[in-house]
N, C-alpha and C positions, 0 to 999 in steps of 0.2 A: 435517469439512465434508460428507463423503459416507459411504455405508455399504455393507456386504455386498459383493455382486458389483461394485457400482458403485465401491467403494473400490479394487478391483483395477484397474479401468479408470483411475481417477484416478492410481494409482501408476504405471501405464504412461505416462500423459500427463506425469507429473512426471519420469519417467526421460528422456522425450524432451526436456522442458524443461531438465533438468540437462545433457543432452548438448549442447543448444543453448548453454547458458551456458558449458560447457567450451570449445566451439568459439569462443565470443565472447572468452573469456579468452585462448585460444590466438592469436586474431587480434590482440588487444591487445598480447600479448607480442611477436608477430611484427612489430608496428609498429616495434620497436627497430631492425630492419634498414632501415627507411625514414627514420631520423632524420638520415641524412647526405645532403646534396644534392650536385649535380654538382660543385660547387666544393670539396667536402671538408669543408664546415662541418657541424657536428653539435651536438647538445645535450650540454653538459657537466653541466648540472643543470637539472631534477631527474633522477633515474634513472627509467627506464621503469617505470611501475606503482608508484612509491614512494608510501607512505602518509603523510598529515599530519593532525594534529588540526584540526578546524574552528576557524577563527579565526587560524591560523598564516599568516604571510606566506611564500609559496612563492618561493624564489629561482630565477630562470631565467637561465642563463648559457650562452653559446655556446662551443664549441671551434672556434677558427679557425686553420687552417694558417698557418704562417709565410709571410709575403709576401702574404697575402690582405688586401684592404682593403674592409671592409663600410661602405658609405655610408648604408645605411638598413636598419632592422629594425623591422617592425610586428608586434606580438604581439596575439593574440586568445585569449580563453578561451571555449570552446564557441561560437565564432563572434562573440563580442562584443569590440570593441577594448579593450585594457587598458593598453597602453604603446606608445610610439614612441621610437626612438633613431636618431641619425644615425651610429651606430658600433656596435660589438659589445659595449658595456658591459652588465653584468648588470642585470636589472630585478627588482623584487619585486612579486608579485601578491598583494594582500590577499584573504583568503577569508572574512572575517567577514561573516555574513549570507547566505552561499551555501548551497545545498542539498548534502546529502551524496552520496557516490558517486564514480564515475570522471569526471574532467574532461579535456578535450582542449585542449592548448596548441598553437597554430599560430604559427609565425614565418615571415613573408614577408621575405626578406632581398634586398638589392640589392648587387651587386658588379660593378664595371666595366660598369655599365649593364644587366646581366643580373639577372633576378629568379629566385629559387628559393623553394620552400616546404618546410618541414619540420614534423613534428608529433610530439608525445609526450603520453602520458597520465600522470596521477597520481590518487591516490584520497584523498578527504576522508572521515575517520572522525569519529565522535562522541568528544568528550573528557568527556562528561557521564556521571557514575555515577547511574543512575536512583534516585530515592527509592523506598523499598520500603513497600508498604501491604498491610494485611490488610483484613478487613471485619467488620461487625456486622450481623446480620439484624434488620431492624426489623419486617417483616411478611411473611407468606407467603400467596400467592394460588394458586388452582388453575391448572393449565396442561394443555392438551390433549396427552395422551401419544401421539397420532397425528401431532402437529405436529413435523416434522423442521425445526426452526427455522433459517432462513437469514437473515432480516432482521427487525428489530424496532424500532418507534418508538412514541412516545406523542404522541397528538394529541387535544385536546378531550375528555379523559376516557376515551379508548379506545386500545387498542393497534392499530397497523397491523403485521401479521405476514405474512411470506412464508415459505412452506415448500418443501422440496425433495423429491427422489426422482422418477424417471420414473414417470409414470402416477398420481402422488399429489401433485404440486406444486399449490400454491394461493396465492392472495392473499386476505387476510381482515381484517375489522375484528373486534376481540375486546373483550368486556366485561372491565374490569379486576377488579372484585371477585369475579366468578364464573368467569372464564376461558371463558365460553360464546362461541361464534362467532355474532356478530350478523349478519354478511354475508360471503359467500364467493364467489369465482370459482375454478373449477378450470382449471388450465392444460392446453393440449393435451398429449396423452400423449408427444409427441416432446420436450417441454421438461423439463429438470431445473432447477427454480426456485432462485433464489439471493437475494441481498440486494435490498432495495427502499427507496424513500424518497419522501416526499410533497413535490412541487414545485408550489406553487400549487394548482390544481384537478386536478392529475394525479398519478398514482403511477407512478414509474419503477421498473421491476423488471429484474433481470439474469437471464440463463440461464447455465448452467455452461459447456458446451462447444459450444453452438449458434452462438456468436459473434454473438448477437443480444440486444438489450435490448427490453423490451416496455413500452408506455405504456398506462395505463388511466385512465379517468375515475374520479376519487376518490370520487364519490358513488355511482355505479352499479357500479363495478368492471368496467365493460365495456371490453374491449381496443379501443384506438383505432388504434394503429400499432406499428411496430417500428423499430429502428435498428441498424445494423451496428457491431460493434467495429472498431477500427482496428489500432493496434500492439499493444494488450493482447490476449493469447491467450485468456484465460478470464474469466468473471465470477464473483466471490465476494461481496464486501461493497459496500455503497453507503450514503452519507450526504450531507447537504446543509447548507451553511452559510448559506443565504439568497442567495448569489451564484453559487456553482458546486457541482457534485457531485464527490464523491471516490469513487473506485472501486478496490477491491483485486482482484488477479488470482491470488492464491496465492503470489506471490513476495514480495520485500521492497519492491516498488513500490506507490505509491498514485497513481493517475492523476487528473488534473483534467479534468472533463467540462463543456462548455458547457451551461448549464441550459436553453437554448432548442432547440439542435439536437443535443445530446448527443455532440458531437465531442470527441475527446481534444485537450487544449491544453497538455499537459505532464505531468510527474510528479515526485514526490520519491522518494528511496530511504531506507528506514527503517533506522537503525542504533541499537544500544545501545553501551555502552562496549567490548563484545567484538567487535562487527562487525555485519554485516547481520542483520536479523530477518525471516526468511522466513515463509511460510504465514500472512500476515495475512488475516483472514477478515471476520467481521461488523464493521461500523463504526458509530460514533455520534459526532456533533459536539456537544461540550459546552463552553461557555464558552471558545471560541477554540481548543480542542484536539480532536484526533481520538483517540477511544478505540477500540481494536481488539482483538478476540479473536485469540489465536494458536492456530491449528488444532491439535487434539489435546492442548493444554495448558490447565491451569486458570489461565491468566494472561491478563490484559488489560493492554496497554501504552498509555500516554498519549503522544501524538506531537505535536511542534510541526509544524504543516502548512507552515510556511515553510522549514524546514531538513531535516525528517525525523528529528530527534533524539528519541530516547525519553527523556522526562523522568521518568516514573513507571512502575513495574511493580506491578500489583495481583494478589495471590495469592488465588484463590478456592477453593483446595483445601478439601475437606470440605463444600461446599455440598450435595452429594448423596453419600450413602454409597457407598463403592467396590463394595460387594456388592449394590447395589440391583437391577441387571440380572443375570439368570441365564443368558440366551442368550449364546453366545460372540460373535455378531455385534453384538448390542446392547452387550455389555461393551466391545467394541473401539471402539464409537462413542458411548460415554457422554461426550459432548463438550460442554463449556461453549460456548454460542454464543447470543448475543442480548443486546444492551445497549439500553436505552431510558431516556430522561431526560425527566422532567416539569419543564420549565423554570420554570413558575409556582410549582409546589409544591416545587421543589428536591428531587425524589425520583429516585433512581437504581434501576433495575430490571435484573436479570440472570436469565437462564435458560439451558437447554441443549436439545439435540436430543432430543425425545420425553421431556423431563423432566416429572415430575408437578406441579412447582411453579414459580411465578414468584416471585422474591425481591426485596423492597425492601431495599436495603442502604445502610449508611453506610460510608465508607472510614475506616480506622484506620491511622495512621502507625505503622510498626514502629520499635522502639527502635534 
């Protein structure tokens, strides 16, 4: 995603993020101490933090002390009602169609006219083994080697490209056959540019750590406004499905943004069959799926936007020779990043940061 000295800053930010995640996990684990209410009722199942494959019915059972009489139990999952009982009998919560990640079960129980609340977490993981794909290069186009590619889209025969690095970030329209910049706006030096997407007559663009998004006129590339991030800490990749924007922040989360006011309206957590897939970077929406670069890897993952399940993994190893860059900094940041799709022509394009080429590729299923 980033380079040189900036990469060190990024590493520090990710150490902070990792510490925050560890604190969050510690908090979740500590919730086990709060699963017993004043009456002594606690959760018998599931276990705190227990993992289940998506689609499994999760059994919820209460441990009730002898002599207690539960007359009402209302269960919610992430705040939404899922079951009601007039006793302490177990219930089953279906998970088919839910998104992945940690879920919160809340039980509001009533005993002798008194109400108590207890909570517990469990984790939904993907049970899908992603299909594996390679690629075939169909055509090669020139690409500006000064472009530290952060966002890429195809619109009306042109590429919309956003580039990064402080003092060098830009938003541009690019000619496909020649790679020449047709129109360009340089961002203020304070901004480290990130992903971008065309929404109607506007281009929405992210910045990395400024916690601000930028809005431009699509024709003139004149900046019109800004908007603040909310719960997401950083800006990485961005794409648009015609109804809402999807934003990555360097974790395994993809945030949903309102297309009109750019406010965060939820998120999914992305998992493959091994667990969370972090460092999701540049995004592209193609035929109902989200395609995402995984930072520092030659891999693009294909994600179900409803659940966060990784359905496919595409290995782009070998697109650019490993020894192409001679400088150590450039070698460390020889990163695949940039996915664009020509919907009318059914053409898929990929490139990397400061790569000399843009590649039109077909995907090839591996045996």
